[in-house]
N, C-alpha and C positions, 0 to 999 in steps of 0.2 A: 431786238426789244422784247420783252418778253409780256403776255396779254393779261392788260387785268380783267382779275378775276371776282374785284368786288360785289359787282353785280350780281354773280353767281352766288357768293357768300351770300347778300344781303338777303334774295330769294329760300336760300335755304336756312335761313334763322328768321325769318319772318311771323311763321308759324308759334317759334318757341316763345317772340317776344309776346304774344299773343297768349300762349301759354301764361307767363310768366302771370300778365293781368288776370286769368282767372282762377291761378294758383291763388294770387294775395286774397281777391276777392275773395274768394271762400273759405278762408284763413283766418279771415278777418272776423271780431267780434262779428255774432250774431244780433242785429237789431230787432226789437220786435213790432216797428210802427209799419204800419201798411204802407206809407210812400218808399223808404226805407227797402220794403221788401220787392216793392215796384220796382224802382232802381236798379237792386239787383237783378231781377230779371232782364231788366232790357240792356243792360250792362252786359252779361252774355249773351244773349241774343245780336248784339251789337257785335262784339268782339267774334260771334261765330259768322257772322255773312262778313264783316270784315276780311275773315281766315278763308272764306270763300271769292274774295272777291267781289262784292257787291256792294261797291263801297257808298254807293247813295242810299240803300236802304240800310247800312252800317249805322250811315250818320242820322239818318232820324232814329232810330233806335236809341243813340248816343245821347241825341237830344232831348227824347224822352226823359231817360235816366237823368241827364243834367236836371232837368225840370222839377223831377220831383229829390232830388237829393242835392244840391248847386254845392256845398262838398266836400262832396265825394273823391278821393284822391285817387282812386280806382277808374273812374268813370272819366276825370280829368286826360290821367294815364291814357285812357284805351284812344281819348279827344287826340288828344298831343299825337299817337302814334300812326291815329285815321290821318292826319294832318300832312305828317311825315308822309303816306303812301300817297296822298293828294299831292303834294307837292309843293304845300304852302308850309317854309319852315318859318316864319316868323311866326303864326298861329301857332305852327308845334312846339313852338321855344313858349310862347306866350301860355299854354295850358302846361309845358312842363312845369314852368314854375310856381304856377297856381297850385297843380297839385303837389307841388315840393313845400308849400307852402302850406298847404292843408295837412301834409301830413311828413313832418320833416327826416322821418326815422324809416320810411317805410322804403325798404330795401331794392323793390321790385322797377319805383319812382327815380330812385338811385340810381338804379341801372341802366332805366331807359334812357336817365337825362341824359347821363356819364358819355352811353354810346352816342346820342347825339351828338351832343358839344364837340366830341373826340373831332364827330364825321363834319360837324361844319369847323376845324381847324381850332377849336377854343379846347387845346388840349390839359392847358392844367386844370382849370373848373373842369372839365369832364373826368379826369383824373382823380381827382377832389373827389369826385362823388360816388364815382365806380371804386375806390379806394372803402371809402364807408361801405357800401353793398358786399365787397368782401368780408370785412371785419365786422359786422354785425353778427349778433348771437341770433336774429331771428334768420337770418337766410339760410335757410338749407338746400338752397342751389346754388351755393358759392362759384361753383362753374361756369355758369353766366357771365357772371361779372368778369372773372378774371380771364375769359376771353373776350371777353370786351375790354379788358384793358392790357391786354397782347396787342392787339390792332390798332388800339390808341399809340401804344408805343412801337408798334412798325410804323405808322405813319412818321412818328418821331424819330424816324432811323436809327431806334435803338431795337435791334437787334436781339442782339442777346439779353434785355429785360424783357420782349416779347416771348422767344421762346420759353426763359423759366415760369410766366406766367402762363402759357400753354400747358406747359407741362406739369406745374400744380395742378391746374381746369383736370388734366386726366389723372392725377392722383385721385381726386375726388370724383370723378366719373372717367370710367375710361373706354368707356363705349361715347362720351360726347362728338358727336358727327361732325360739328364748325373747327374744336381745337383737333380732331387728326386731318381735318383737311388742312389748316393752319399748318401743321406739325410738318406736314408731306409738303409744302410748297418750299418752308424756310430748310427744312433738311436737302432739297435739291438746290437751293441755291446756296447752301454752304456746302456743298460738295460734298454731303455725306447720302451716296446714295442708297446704298444698303437700306438706312434710316428711313429714306423718302421711299422706299419698295415698301418698306415693311409700314408705316403707315397707312399707308395707300391701303392694304389690305386688311386690316385693319379697320379703316372708313369703309370697305366695300361687303362689311360685316356689319353694317349698322344702317346703312345708306346706299343710293345708287350713285353712279356715275354722271359728274357735269363735265363738260368740253374741260374747265379747269385740270380736274383730277386726271382724264385722260390727256389732255394734253403734257403734264407732267410726267403722268405715268410713261408715257412715246418716250420726254427727252430723259428720264430716268435712263429706262431698258438700254435707250441706246448708248448713254456714259458704259453701261454698264459692259457691253459689250454684248445683250442679246438683241439681234439685229430682225431676227424671226418675230418677239414679243412687242418690239415696236413696234414693225411693222400690223402687228396687230391692232395694236393702242389707234394709231394712224385708220384706220381703217373706219374702226369706233366711232370716230371723232367726225368724222366727214359723211361717216352713214348717220349718225343721231345728232352733229350736232353743224349741219352743211355751211349754216350761214354765221356760225359763231365767228368772232374775232380769230380764236384759234385755229380751228380751222381753215383759215384764210393763210393762216403763217405755216403751215404742215407742210406744204409742198415744196419747198426748199431743203425742208429739214432731211427728209430721206425719198434716197431718190430710187 
């Protein structure tokens, strides 16, 4: 059985999700009131602390931002993501819904909430929001929503559709690591070993190995008959990620 690398993917994209909040915040119309300015400052502090995994301090700053501007969609969006990190999914959903009510056409809210719903198995609602995020003319980072839509399609067992979304994401941004990682995985699973090898090389040009990339790299090289390189990947996996699920499954693979 192949190991689940979704946790590694989530860690890889958490910084991207926070960046979406900051990008949307800084690109929105600048307001002149003191309270709105203060809310923006506390919001940026909150997401920065979240990125550092200092969740209590992040929460304190986001609470201050919300107090200054209770209807700020980006503050609600960031709060929702914080509650996700705290595994409080009911509150996360509530805050995503409030963010969407406050700004129905905000692509970053649509993207985050759509991904959240797909992760919870609400595929139809999730894909509807992701489709809105992909098609809006205001979204200058469509590859984010395209990759999330691809993952949603994978969860729905629609592999060909997922592949199309990932490829479209890479057309728009050919160095987007999460989409490259997904294409490595899906290519290997489809028996397209040379393609899987190519996607891994592209991924390594912009990001570091995960236990998942090493595992699929090891399996890919083994399938191509490259025993030495497969063994090298195995050794790296055992050295860098000895406690991972992938490492636990490597010993029977290569003797």
